[in-house]
N, C-alpha and C positions, 0 to 999 in steps of 0.2 A: 504493500500500500504506500509506504514511504517512497519507494522507488518510482511508482506511478506518478505520485505528486511531483517528484523531482523532475521527471521527464516532461510533465505538463508545464512545470515552471520554466524549464529550459526552452521548450517550444514557444511559450509565451514571450520569453525574452528575445528569442530569435525573430518573432514577428515584429515586436516593437523595434528591434534593431534595424530590420529591413525597412520598416516604415520611416524611421528616422533618416536612414540613408536616402530614401526616395524623396523625402521632404526637403533634403538639402539641395535638390535640383530644382526646387521651386524658386520663384523670384525673391531675392533679398538683396540688401545692400548694407555695407558697413563702412564707416569713415570716422575721422576724428576732427573735432573742432578745438582749436587752441585760442584762448582768450586771456586778456590781462585781468579780467574780472575775477575776484576770489570766489571760491565755491559757495560761500554763504550768500553772496549777492546773486549768483546764478540761480540758486534755489528760490530766492525771493522773486526773481523775474519769472521763473517757471510757475510758481504759485499764483502770481498775478495774472497769468494767462491760461490757467488750467483749472478745471473743476477737480478738486481732490478731496479725499476724505472717505473713509469707510468705517463701518461700525468697529472693526478691530483697531484702526488707527485712533478712533475717538476713545476707545477703552484705554489704550496705552497712554494717550494724552492725559486722560483723567487720573490714571494711576501715578504718573510722573509728577503732576502738579497738585495732586491732592484734591482735584475737583470731582464732583459727582458726574456721572455720565450725562445727565440732563444739562448740567452747566457747561460741560465741554461741548455738547452738541449745539447749544444756544450760541456759544462763542464762535464755533466753526461756521454756523449758519449766517452770521453777520458778515463774515469775510469771504465766503465762497458761494457761488451759485450752485443750487442743489443739482445733483446728477440726475439726468432724465434719460429713460430708455427710449422714449418716442417724442418727437418734436413736430409741431405743426409747421407747415411750409412758410407761413407768414410770421412765425415766432422769431423775435429778435434774440440775440445771444450776447452776453457780455464776455464770455470766455472763448478761446480758440480751441483748446484741447480739454480732454477729460481723461482721468486716470489716477494713478497713485504716485506720490512723490515721497521719497525718504531722504535721510541726510546724506546718503551716498549715491543716489541715482533716482531714476524714474521710469515708469512704464505708462505711456500715454497714447491716445489716438485722437485724430482730428474730429471735432464735433460736426456732425452732418445732420441734415433733415432726411428722415427715412432710414433705409438700410443700404449698405454697400459691402458686398462680400469681398471686394478687392481692397478694402480699407487697410492701410498699413498700420501695424502696431510698432510704435517707436520705443525702444528700450535704450536707456542711456546710463552710463556709469561716470561719476565725477572723480577726477584725480587731481588733488591740489598740488601745485608746484610753487617754486619760489617766485615765479613771475606771474602767476595767475591760476588758470584751471585748464585741464585737458578733459574734454567731454567725448567719451567713446560712444558712438551711436550705432545701433543695429536696427534695421527696419525689415520687417517681414509681414506676410499675411497672417491672418488669424489661424491659429493652429487647428482648431476644430474644422475650419473650412478646408484647409489644405489636406487634412486627414481624410475628409469626405471625398475630395477630388481624387486623392491617391487611391482610395478604395475603388472608386468608379473606374479609374484608368486601368487598375489591375483587373477588374471584372471585364473590361472591354478587351484588354490585352490577352486574356486567357483564350477566348475563342479564336483570336488571330493566330496564336501559336499552335493551337490544336488544328486549325484549318490548314496551316502550312505543313504540319506533319502529315496530315492526311493527303495533301496534294503530292508530297514527295513519295509517299507510299503508293499512291495511285499511279504516279509516273513510272515507277519501277515495275508496277504490275501491268503496265501497258494499257491503261485506261484511255478512253477517247479524249482528244484535245478539247472538244467542245465542253465536256464535263469539267475538265481542269480549268478551263477559262471561266466558267460560271463560278467555281469556287474561288478563283483568284479575284474576281470582281467583288465578292463579299469581303475578302481580306482587305482589298484596297479601300472599300467604303468604311469598314471599321477603323482601319488605321487613319484614314482621312478625318473622320469625326474626332478621334482621340487627339490627333495633331491640332485640330482647330481649337478644341477645349484647352489643351496645354498651352497653345500660343496665346489664347485670350487671357490667361492668367498673367502673362508678362505685360500685355498691353494694358490691362486694367490696373495692375500694380504700379507700373511706372507712370501712368497717367495720374494716379493718386499721389505718388511721391512728388511729382512736379507741383501739385497743388499745395 
């Protein structure tokens, strides 16, 4: 029984590892920003332009300063625009980003109206230097979205591989060219659809990055 669980665990790790490797081929970008502004001032600028604060952050804030959770929430509410899941098209906004900001970095996304699966998640790490701050930025698409697309591409790729194998077997067995051609058309169509979906990820991601 223990051995079975161990095998299942190993298989699970193998699947996760494969998905992580595939996701690495999805659109992403990394770069560094060097500024003379000290880390504390960088955080202040970020907080001024982002909706931040979660129940866990509020709890930690209350514990550190001796405030009740209610008092901490009231103080946070005065400084930050409340985080909203859905926004009306005509609604005005005071902030540009929404997410979480800590003393050493941040994870934010751009505030939009409606939903955008290509929306980039921006993760940053702050590194203080003698002359200012180095901000290490990593941008990628939402993990749940890329995982869903990866699973879909794998599901589309399996029939393509199976069809190619059958085509080669049929070729060696002397099947008619017409039957092989029909099978090849199906492979081309499946591969074409998968290519379009994969290409659209890069177009949507880089369009959002530019914005």
